[in-house]
C-alpha positions in Angstrom: 107.1 125.3 116.8 108.5 123.9 113.5 106.1 122.6 110.9 107.6 119.1 111.1 107.3 119.0 114.9 103.7 120.1 114.6 102.8 117.3 112.2 104.4 114.7 114.3 102.8 116.0 117.5 99.5 115.5 115.8 100.6 111.9 114.8 101.8 111.3 118.4 98.3 112.1 119.6 97.1 109.0 117.9 100.2 106.9 118.4 98.4 104.0 120.1 96.1 103.8 117.1 98.5 104.5 114.3 101.5 102.5 115.5 100.1 100.0 118.0 96.5 99.2 118.9 93.7 99.2 116.4 90.5 101.3 116.7 87.6 99.8 118.7 86.5 96.4 117.3 83.8 96.4 114.7 83.1 96.1 111.0 85.8 98.1 109.2 83.3 99.5 106.7 81.1 100.9 109.5 84.2 102.3 111.3 85.3 104.1 108.1 81.8 105.4 107.5 81.7 106.8 111.0 85.1 108.4 110.6 84.1 109.9 107.3 81.0 111.5 108.9 83.3 113.1 111.6 85.8 114.2 108.9 83.1 115.8 106.9 82.0 118.0 109.8 85.5 119.0 110.6 86.3 119.7 106.9 83.3 122.0 106.8 84.6 123.9 109.8 88.0 124.2 108.2 86.5 125.9 105.2 83.7 127.9 106.7 84.6 128.9 110.3 84.9 132.7 110.3 87.8 132.7 112.8 91.3 131.7 111.7 92.1 130.1 115.0 88.9 128.0 114.8 89.8 126.9 111.3 93.3 125.7 112.4 91.9 124.0 115.5 89.4 122.1 113.3 92.2 121.2 110.9 94.3 119.7 113.8 91.4 117.6 114.8 90.8 116.6 111.2 94.4 115.4 110.8 94.2 113.3 113.9 90.9 111.8 112.8 92.2 111.1 109.3 95.2 109.2 110.6 93.0 107.1 112.9 90.7 106.3 110.0 93.6 105.3 107.8 94.7 102.8 110.4 91.5 100.8 110.0 91.9 97.6 108.1 91.1 98.1 104.4 91.2 101.9 104.6 93.1 102.2 101.3 90.1 100.9 99.4 87.7 103.3 101.1 87.2 106.4 98.9 86.0 109.0 101.4 83.7 110.3 98.7 81.9 112.7 101.0 85.0 114.7 101.7 84.5 117.2 98.9 86.9 119.9 100.3 89.8 117.4 100.4 91.4 116.4 97.1 91.9 112.6 97.2 93.8 111.4 94.1 94.7 107.7 93.5 97.6 107.0 91.2 96.6 105.2 88.0 98.9 102.3 88.8 97.2 102.1 92.3 100.5 102.2 94.2 99.4 105.2 96.4 96.9 108.0 96.8 97.4 111.6 97.9 95.2 113.6 100.2 95.7 117.4 99.9 93.7 120.3 101.2 94.2 123.9 102.4 93.4 126.3 105.2 92.8 129.9 104.3 94.4 132.6 106.4 92.7 135.8 107.5 94.9 137.8 105.1 93.8 135.8 102.0 96.9 133.6 101.9 96.8 129.8 102.2 98.5 127.0 104.0 98.5 123.4 102.6 98.3 120.0 104.2 98.5 116.5 102.8 99.7 113.0 103.1 100.6 110.1 100.7 99.1 106.8 101.7 100.9 103.9 100.1 99.1 100.7 99.0 100.6 98.6 101.7 98.2 95.8 102.8 98.1 95.1 106.5 99.8 98.3 107.7 99.6 102.1 107.4 102.5 103.5 105.4 102.0 107.3 105.4 104.2 110.2 104.2 103.0 113.5 105.8 103.3 116.5 103.5 104.6 119.5 105.4 104.1 122.9 103.6 107.3 124.9 103.4 106.2 127.1 100.5 107.1 130.4 102.2 110.7 129.1 102.7 111.3 128.0 99.1 112.6 131.1 97.3 113.1 129.5 93.9 110.4 126.8 93.7 111.1 126.0 90.0 114.7 125.2 90.7 114.3 123.3 94.0 113.9 119.6 94.9 112.4 118.9 98.3 111.3 116.0 100.4 107.8 115.5 101.9 108.9 117.3 105.1 109.7 120.5 103.1 106.9 120.4 100.5 105.8 123.1 98.0 102.2 122.8 99.0 99.4 122.4 96.4 96.0 120.9 96.1 96.5 118.2 93.5 93.8 117.1 91.0 95.7 114.9 88.6 98.4 112.2 88.8 100.3 111.2 85.6 102.6 108.2 85.8 105.8 108.2 83.7 107.6 104.9 83.1 108.6 104.5 79.5 111.9 106.3 78.6 112.5 107.5 82.1 115.7 106.6 84.0 113.4 105.8 87.0 109.6 105.8 87.2 108.1 109.1 88.4 104.7 110.9 88.6 103.7 114.3 87.3 101.2 116.1 89.6 98.9 118.9 88.5 97.8 121.2 91.3 95.9 124.3 92.3 97.7 126.7 94.7 95.7 129.6 96.0 98.3 132.3 96.8 97.3 135.8 98.0 94.4 138.2 97.7 95.9 139.3 94.3 97.1 136.1 92.6 96.6 132.4 92.2 99.0 129.7 91.1 98.9 126.4 89.3 101.7 123.9 89.6 103.1 121.0 87.5 105.2 119.1 90.1 107.1 115.9 89.9 107.0 113.1 92.5 109.5 110.3 92.9 108.9 107.5 95.4 111.8 105.4 96.5 111.3 103.0 99.3 110.4 105.0 102.4 111.2 108.4 100.8 109.1 110.9 98.7 110.9 113.5 96.7 109.3 116.4 94.8 110.9 118.2 91.9 112.9 116.8 89.0 114.5 118.4 85.8 112.3 116.6 83.3 111.2 119.6 81.3 112.9 120.7 78.0 112.6 123.2 75.2 111.4 126.7 76.0 113.8 128.8 78.1 111.1 129.2 80.7 110.8 125.5 81.4 114.2 124.0 80.3 115.9 122.3 83.2 113.2 123.4 85.7 112.3 120.9 88.5 108.6 122.0 88.6 106.6 124.6 86.6 104.7 127.3 88.5 102.1 129.6 86.8 101.0 132.7 88.7 98.1 134.8 87.5 95.3 137.2 88.6 93.1 135.8 91.3 89.9 137.0 89.6 90.4 134.8 86.5 90.8 131.1 85.8 93.6 129.2 84.1 93.2 125.9 82.3 95.9 123.3 83.1 94.9 119.8 81.9 96.3 116.5 80.7 95.2 114.9 77.4 95.9 111.2 77.9 95.4 110.3 74.2 98.0 112.9 73.1 100.3 112.3 76.1 100.5 116.0 76.6 99.8 118.6 79.3 98.0 121.7 77.9 97.6 125.1 79.5 96.5 128.7 78.8 99.2 131.1 77.7 99.3 133.9 80.3 99.7 137.5 79.2 99.1 141.0 80.6 96.5 143.4 79.0 99.3 145.9 78.5 103.1 145.7 78.0 103.8 147.7 81.1 102.0 145.1 83.3 104.0 142.1 82.1 106.3 142.1 85.2 103.4 141.8 87.6 102.1 138.2 87.8 98.9 139.4 89.5 98.0 141.2 86.3 98.3 138.1 84.0 95.4 136.2 82.5 94.6 133.8 79.6 95.1 135.4 76.1 93.1 132.7 74.2 96.3 130.9 73.0 97.6 127.6 74.4 100.9 126.0 75.1 101.8 122.5 76.1 104.3 119.9 77.2 104.6 116.6 75.2 105.9 113.4 76.8 108.8 112.2 74.7 111.3 109.6 75.9 110.6 110.2 79.5 110.9 114.0 79.2 108.3 116.8 78.7 109.0 118.9 75.6 107.6 122.4 75.4 105.0 123.0 72.6 104.3 126.6 71.6 100.9 127.9 70.4 99.1 124.6 70.0 95.6 123.9 68.7 93.1 122.4 71.2 90.0 120.3 70.5 86.9 121.3 72.3 86.7 118.3 74.6 85.4 117.7 78.1 87.6 117.1 81.1 87.3 116.0 84.7 88.8 119.4 85.6 86.2 121.5 83.8 84.6 122.5 87.1 88.0 123.9 88.4 88.1 126.9 86.0 85.9 129.2 83.9 86.2 128.9 80.2 88.5 131.9 79.2 86.6 132.2 75.8 83.4 133.1 77.7 85.1 135.4 80.2 87.7 137.1 78.0 86.0 140.5 77.9 85.3 140.5 81.6 88.8 139.4 82.3 90.5 142.1 80.3 88.3 144.8 81.9 89.1 143.6 85.4 92.8 143.5 84.7 92.7 147.1 83.3 91.1 148.5 86.4 
């Protein structure tokens, strides 16, 4: 069964709710709280069930329940704060929000799920995100729609309006990959009416980023990589990745932070590469997503050398 068919079969299971009748009558806030409690239990099973089949069965039920909950009047304003294993990011201009999450496979790989809910009062306008990562051979050079998504779990949305030919959003995401490596992603989202497109050539400067439609970092799974946005500087900053020895450079699973930093500066609607930048020691909403490489450098190097 194709991924797209799978998504729409799940939606079809709630067709009377999502595209016709409303959920049972009652106070919307109470309905949403009840749905949240159900989603919280299912999300726990998605993460913690020891059997892969059970995780995917819980995930299918969670998708159906999520769509039902989003059909409730006023759902866009409900934050679902208890759903800690789902990343729910609202765009700064409040035009949409993105739900993203993952299911871990038995072999240590991941599959991603998500949806974009538009801020459309009085109706549910939802773009399902269908993970096609394993079919995208050149992710940095490929634009896709929401039905062929390069799956990630997003933690930051950056709107770009000034200087751009058309408004777009930069998304920062975590992408668990295999038992050996993890990825982080800088993706680009464009919303145009009823369509959602990912990937645009908005990066310039360094040969590794120039003309790319998204930036993908891959590194050793046992270490952490910083990828963050500094709003006051209008720049994305990230660890420079390197191998502990020259002969390991060609293997992404051997890469880790080397205590230097690069960046991308927003200039006239484009992101210009910055090499070897200085960082201030400042706090961030993503501090809990990674371990400070300064504190873990010795341990990291030792692990990579093993």
